[in-house]
N, C-alpha and C positions, 0 to 999 in steps of 0.2 A: 754701827748697827751690829747686832749679834745674830748669829744664825746657827742652826743645828747641823745643816749639811751644805757643803759646797762641792759641786760636781763639775768636772771639766770633761767634755766629750769632744773628740776630734776624729776626723777621717784622714788625718795626715796632711791637710792643707790649712793654711791660715784662714781662708774664708769658710772652712767647714768646722771651725771650732765653736762649741757652744759652752757657755758658762751658765750653770743652773744653781740658784741659791734657794734652798727650801722649796724646791719644785717650781720655781718661777725662773724662766729664761731671761737673762740680762742681754738686751740687744746692743749691737755695735760696740763691742769691747775692743779697745785699742791696745791695752797693756795690762798685765797682771804681775804684781810683785808680792812675794810672800816673806813674812818676817816671823821667825820662830826661834825660841830658845829651848834647848833640850830639857832643861830643868823646870821651866815655867810654862804653864798654859794660860791663856788661850793662844792660838796661832792667829796672826793678823794678815789680812790680804788687802792690798791697795789695788783697786781696779780702776782704770781710767776708761770712761765711756764717752762716746761722741755726744756733744751737746746738740740738741735738736730745737728748731724753732716751733712755733705753734702749729705749723702746717706739717711737721714731721720731717722737715728737710734739715740736713746737717748744716750747722753754722760754720762758715769759713772765715778765716782771717788772713790778712796779707802780712808777711814778715819781710823785712829787708835784711838780706844776708850778703856777705861779701864773697864774691866769686874768687876762688883761689888763683885762677889763671890771670884774670885781668885786674884783680883787686878793686873792682868797681862793685857798688851795691846793686843787687838785683832783687826783684820782688818775687816771692815764692808764696803760693797759696797753701794753706794747711787747715785742717779742721780743728775746731776748739774742742777740748776735752774737759770733763769734770771728774773729780775723784769720788770714789765710792769706797769707804773704809768698812771692812767686814772683820768681825772676830768670830772664831768658831773653835770648838774643842777638837783636837786631833786625836785620832785613834792611837792607842799605844800598842 
């Protein structure tokens, strides 16, 4: 998706960070990565947002991870994320 403006507003806390693309707030952002080349435009941003079900509730999944101390597998709940790829022109 291409956009004209990407704005990140924060109050200094993770929960107070807002990502706004062309005037529209993106809800439940988990992670933002930027990819840029100094000689070539546009800049790319990969944003991961929480997947929601039809009722608006976050979709959770259970992962089996190995506990480092006991070396046994334990179940860990985590939210599913979906990627949102954005391209925009950076200011020079």
